[in-house]
C-alpha positions as CSV (number, residue, x, y, z in Angstrom):
1,M,146.1,-19.0,34.4
2,T,143.3,-21.2,35.6
3,D,144.1,-23.6,38.4
4,L,144.3,-27.3,37.4
5,I,143.2,-30.1,39.7
6,L,143.7,-33.8,39.2
7,A,140.7,-35.6,40.7
8,S,142.5,-38.8,41.4
9,G,144.3,-40.7,44.1
10,S,146.3,-42.6,41.5
11,P,150.1,-42.0,41.9
12,R,150.5,-43.1,38.2
13,R,148.2,-40.3,36.9
14,K,149.9,-37.8,39.1
15,D,153.3,-38.8,37.8
16,L,152.1,-38.6,34.1
17,L,150.8,-35.1,34.5
18,A,153.9,-34.0,36.5
19,E,156.2,-35.5,33.9
20,A,154.4,-33.6,31.2
21,G,155.2,-30.4,33.0
22,F,151.8,-29.3,34.3
23,D,151.3,-27.3,37.5
24,F,148.4,-28.9,39.4
25,H,147.3,-30.2,42.7
26,V,145.5,-33.3,43.7
27,V,142.1,-33.6,45.3
28,V,140.8,-37.2,45.7
29,P,137.1,-37.4,44.9
30,E,134.9,-39.0,47.5
31,V,132.6,-41.0,45.3
32,E,131.6,-44.6,44.9
33,E,132.5,-45.8,41.5
34,N,130.0,-47.7,39.4
35,E,131.3,-51.3,39.0
36,D,128.3,-52.7,37.1
37,V,130.1,-54.7,34.4
38,S,126.7,-55.4,32.7
39,V,127.1,-51.8,31.3
40,S,129.3,-51.3,28.3
41,I,132.9,-50.7,29.2
42,R,133.0,-47.4,27.2
43,R,129.9,-46.1,29.1
44,L,131.2,-47.4,32.5
45,T,134.6,-45.7,32.3
46,Q,133.0,-42.5,31.0
47,E,130.4,-42.3,33.7
48,N,133.0,-43.0,36.4
49,A,135.4,-40.3,35.0
50,E,132.6,-37.8,34.8
51,L,131.4,-38.7,38.3
52,K,134.8,-38.1,39.8
53,A,135.4,-34.8,37.9
54,A,131.9,-33.5,38.9
55,A,132.5,-34.3,42.6
56,V,135.6,-32.2,42.7
57,A,134.4,-29.5,40.4
58,H,131.5,-28.9,42.8
59,L,134.0,-28.1,45.5
60,Y,136.3,-26.0,43.2
61,P,134.1,-24.4,40.6
62,H,136.8,-21.9,39.5
63,S,139.3,-24.7,38.7
64,V,139.7,-26.9,35.7
65,V,139.3,-30.5,37.0
66,I,140.6,-33.6,35.3
67,A,139.5,-37.1,36.2
68,A,139.9,-40.5,34.6
69,D,138.8,-44.2,34.8
70,T,140.6,-47.2,33.4
71,L,139.3,-50.7,32.8
72,V,140.4,-53.8,31.0
73,L,138.4,-55.8,28.4
74,V,139.3,-59.4,27.6
75,G,136.9,-60.9,25.1
76,E,133.5,-59.8,26.5
77,R,134.6,-59.7,30.1
78,V,135.3,-56.4,31.9
79,L,138.1,-56.5,34.5
80,T,138.0,-54.0,37.3
81,K,140.4,-54.0,40.3
82,P,140.7,-57.4,42.0
83,V,139.1,-57.8,45.4
84,D,141.8,-60.2,46.7
85,R,145.0,-62.1,45.7
86,E,143.0,-65.0,44.4
87,E,141.1,-62.9,42.0
88,A,144.3,-61.1,41.0
89,T,145.8,-64.4,40.1
90,E,142.7,-65.4,38.2
91,M,142.7,-62.1,36.3
92,L,146.3,-62.4,35.2
93,S,145.7,-66.0,34.1
94,S,142.8,-64.8,32.0
95,L,145.1,-62.4,30.2
96,N,148.0,-64.8,29.8
97,G,149.1,-65.3,26.2
98,K,146.1,-63.2,24.9
99,S,145.4,-59.8,23.5
100,H,143.1,-57.4,25.4
101,Q,142.0,-53.8,25.3
102,V,142.5,-51.1,27.9
103,F,139.9,-48.3,28.0
104,T,140.7,-45.1,29.7
105,A,138.0,-42.4,29.8
106,F,138.9,-38.9,30.9
107,S,136.7,-36.0,31.8
108,I,137.9,-32.4,32.0
109,L,135.5,-29.9,33.5
110,H,135.4,-26.2,34.4
111,R,132.2,-25.7,36.4
112,Q,132.2,-21.9,36.4
113,S,132.1,-21.7,32.6
114,G,130.1,-24.8,32.1
115,R,132.8,-26.1,29.7
116,S,133.5,-29.9,29.7
117,V,135.2,-32.4,27.5
118,A,135.0,-36.2,27.8
119,E,136.9,-38.7,25.7
120,T,137.7,-42.4,25.7
121,V,141.0,-43.9,24.4
122,T,141.6,-47.6,23.7
123,T,144.9,-49.4,23.5
124,D,145.4,-53.0,22.5
125,V,147.8,-54.9,24.7
126,H,149.3,-58.3,23.8
127,F,150.5,-60.5,26.7
128,K,153.4,-63.0,26.6
129,N,152.7,-66.7,27.3
130,L,153.8,-67.1,31.0
131,S,154.1,-70.1,33.2
132,T,152.2,-70.2,36.5
133,A,155.5,-69.5,38.3
134,E,156.3,-66.5,36.1
135,M,152.9,-65.0,36.8
136,A,153.3,-65.5,40.6
137,A,156.8,-64.0,40.4
138,Y,155.3,-60.9,38.6
139,H,152.7,-60.5,41.4
140,E,155.4,-60.7,44.0
141,R,157.1,-57.7,42.4
142,I,154.0,-55.4,42.2
143,N,150.9,-54.8,44.2
144,P,148.1,-55.9,41.9
145,M,145.2,-54.9,44.2
146,D,144.7,-51.3,43.0
147,K,145.1,-52.0,39.3
148,A,142.5,-52.9,36.7
149,G,143.3,-56.3,35.4
150,A,145.8,-56.9,38.3
151,Y,148.8,-55.6,36.4
152,A,150.7,-52.4,35.7
153,A,152.4,-51.7,32.4
154,Q,154.8,-49.3,34.1
155,E,155.9,-51.7,36.8
156,H,157.9,-54.5,35.3
157,G,155.5,-54.6,32.4
158,E,158.3,-56.0,30.2
159,L,158.0,-59.3,32.1
160,I,154.4,-59.9,31.0
161,I,153.7,-57.6,27.9
162,D,154.8,-58.6,24.4
163,R,153.7,-55.4,22.7
164,F,151.2,-52.4,22.6
165,E,149.1,-51.0,19.8
166,G,148.3,-47.5,20.8
167,S,149.1,-45.2,23.7
168,M,151.1,-46.7,26.6
169,T,150.2,-43.8,28.9
170,N,146.6,-44.8,28.3
171,V,147.4,-48.2,29.7
172,I,149.1,-46.5,32.7
173,G,146.0,-44.5,33.4
174,L,145.9,-41.2,31.4
175,P,146.2,-40.9,27.6
176,M,148.6,-37.9,27.6
177,V,148.6,-37.0,23.9
178,E,144.8,-36.5,24.0
179,V,144.8,-34.9,27.5
180,I,147.5,-32.3,26.5
181,E,145.6,-31.5,23.3
182,V,142.3,-30.9,25.1
183,L,143.8,-28.9,28.0
184,E,145.4,-26.5,25.5
185,A,142.7,-26.3,22.9
186,E,139.6,-26.2,25.2
187,F,140.9,-24.7,28.4
188,G,144.1,-22.7,27.5
189,I,146.2,-24.8,29.9
190,V,149.7,-25.7,28.8
191,P,152.7,-27.4,30.5
192,A,155.0,-25.0,32.4
193,P,158.0,-24.0,30.3
194,L,161.2,-25.9,31.0
195,K,163.6,-24.0,33.2
């Protein structure tokens, strides 16, 4: 079976692939992500996912490499990762009591064969109406600095999120239904059988 590499430093993506039963190892891509929010969010996430996958596939041409990029869209504004606590607070406030979309693009690449698949999945997320104190208390429980939109659905998400429409794993950082489908159909990679 072809070796599978996750091109990501995200512990959340690593957990999702592991929980699905895949055998893989992690190689963190050394790339500078494009954060030009004047570009459409769909194009931006896709370009970043492909950039990360290509960087690692270049080093491991015989392996199947999977990379992803997640961003948040509220109205016409793209939210990346906050640069400081002040911006994290402002981002969470901008989502408060509203609906927004989470875009995750993934790229799966096998350089040796030239085979590649890229997809983007969107989930609608509806936030609760929170007080300033509730938002501050939420940020005390998590580290918002490495998360697009300054929140994490899998970390005390019940405190801030009213409901989802679509894939929750997409919001966490990797749309697993679609990823599993592509890995099997296009690359012949399936989760390890349960022991």
